[in-house]
NUGU-805321 format. One record per residue (C-alpha): residue in one letter; x, y, z; residue number from 1. Coordinates in pm, whole numbers. Layout:
SITE code      u      v      w pos
SITE    A      X      Y      Z NUM
...
//
This chain:
SITE code      u      v      w pos
SITE    M      0      0      0   1
SITE    K    286    235     78   2
SITE    R    436    164   -264   3
SITE    I    114    260   -441   4
SITE    A     78    576   -236   5
SITE    G    441    667   -306   6
SITE    F    396    592   -675   7
SITE    L     83    808   -693   8
SITE    F    260   1089   -510   9
SITE    I    557   1077   -750  10
SITE    L    316   1057  -1045  11
SITE    F    130   1360   -910  12
SITE    L    456   1554   -876  13
SITE    I    551   1471  -1234  14
SITE    V    212   1520  -1401  15
SITE    S     81   1825  -1211  16
SITE    P    321   2078  -1373  17
SITE    F    207   1963  -1717  18
SITE    I   -159   2000  -1620  19
SITE    L    -96   2341  -1468  20
SITE    N     91   2448  -1782  21
SITE    V   -204   2348  -2001  22
SITE    L   -445   2536  -1776  23
SITE    R   -221   2842  -1777  24
SITE    K   -205   2839  -2157  25
SITE    N   -582   2808  -2183  26
SITE    V   -626   3110  -1957  27
SITE    Y   -363   3303  -2152  28
SITE    F   -519   3226  -2490  29
SITE    S   -871   3308  -2376  30
SITE    T   -746   3637  -2230  31
SITE    S   -549   3723  -2541  32
SITE    A   -852   3643  -2758  33
SITE    R  -1058   3888  -2552  34
SITE    V   -787   4151  -2584  35
SITE    I   -776   4102  -2962  36
SITE    N  -1156   4135  -2979  37
SITE    L  -1141   4453  -2772  38
SITE    Q   -866   4597  -2990  39
SITE    S  -1064   4533  -3306  40
SITE    R  -1373   4689  -3146  41
SITE    V  -1170   4996  -3046  42
SITE    L  -1046   5031  -3404  43
SITE    E  -1404   5009  -3533  44
SITE    L  -1519   5273  -3287  45
SITE    E  -1227   5502  -3371  46
SITE    S  -1313   5491  -3741  47
SITE    E  -1679   5554  -3656  48
SITE    V  -1580   5855  -3445  49
SITE    E  -1369   5991  -3730  50
SITE    A  -1661   5953  -3971  51
SITE    L  -1899   6125  -3728  52
SITE    Q  -1652   6408  -3671  53
SITE    A  -1618   6460  -4045  54
SITE    E  -1997   6469  -4079  55
SITE    Y  -2021   6713  -3788  56
SITE    Y  -1761   6946  -3940  57
SITE    R  -1937   6931  -4278  58
SITE    I  -2281   7004  -4132  59
SITE    T  -2164   7290  -3910  60
SITE    S  -1959   7463  -4177  61
SITE    P  -2086   7809  -4275  62
SITE    T  -2105   7719  -4645  63
SITE    Y  -2326   7417  -4573  64
SITE    I  -2553   7621  -4346  65
SITE    E  -2576   7888  -4614  66
SITE    S  -2667   7637  -4884  67
SITE    V  -2936   7478  -4666  68
SITE    A  -3076   7820  -4580  69
SITE    R  -3093   7915  -4950  70
SITE    R  -3275   7590  -5031  71
SITE    M  -3524   7672  -4756  72
SITE    G  -3583   8018  -4903  73
SITE    F  -3379   8226  -4660  74
SITE    H  -3153   8505  -4784  75
SITE    L  -2917   8757  -4636  76
SITE    P  -3080   9095  -4578  77
SITE    D  -2965   9398  -4776  78
SITE    S  -2740   9642  -4599  79
SITE    S  -3018   9900  -4620  80
SITE    D  -3235   9678  -4403  81
SITE    F  -3001   9715  -4107  82
SITE    I  -3065   9976  -3843  83
SITE    I  -2776  10054  -3611  84
SITE    L  -2864  10204  -3279  85
SITE    E  -2608  10386  -3073  86
SITE    V  -2632  10353  -2699  87
SITE    S  -2467  10607  -2479  88
SITE    T  -2270  10456  -2196  89
SITE    A  -2203  10787  -2020  90
SITE    N  -2361  10817  -1676  91
SITE    K  -2572  11131  -1633  92
//
């Protein structure tokens, strides 16, 4: 009985590092797969942000706003339509 217990103990000492190595590699590969997925998702989101920024800059540009306003029937007023009021800031 002592021989079997000793044999099993020696077998455990020899085999356990191999089993632990396999488990460690599985954890490493699953973690690295998640990191790769996250990196690809970050790249997708970065390109989406760039596209949205380009769209934002296009929409908020003065020439785009002017063209939309003209299509809607708006126009710039003539200079004769402006009335400039002067306000005195002197205390009386």
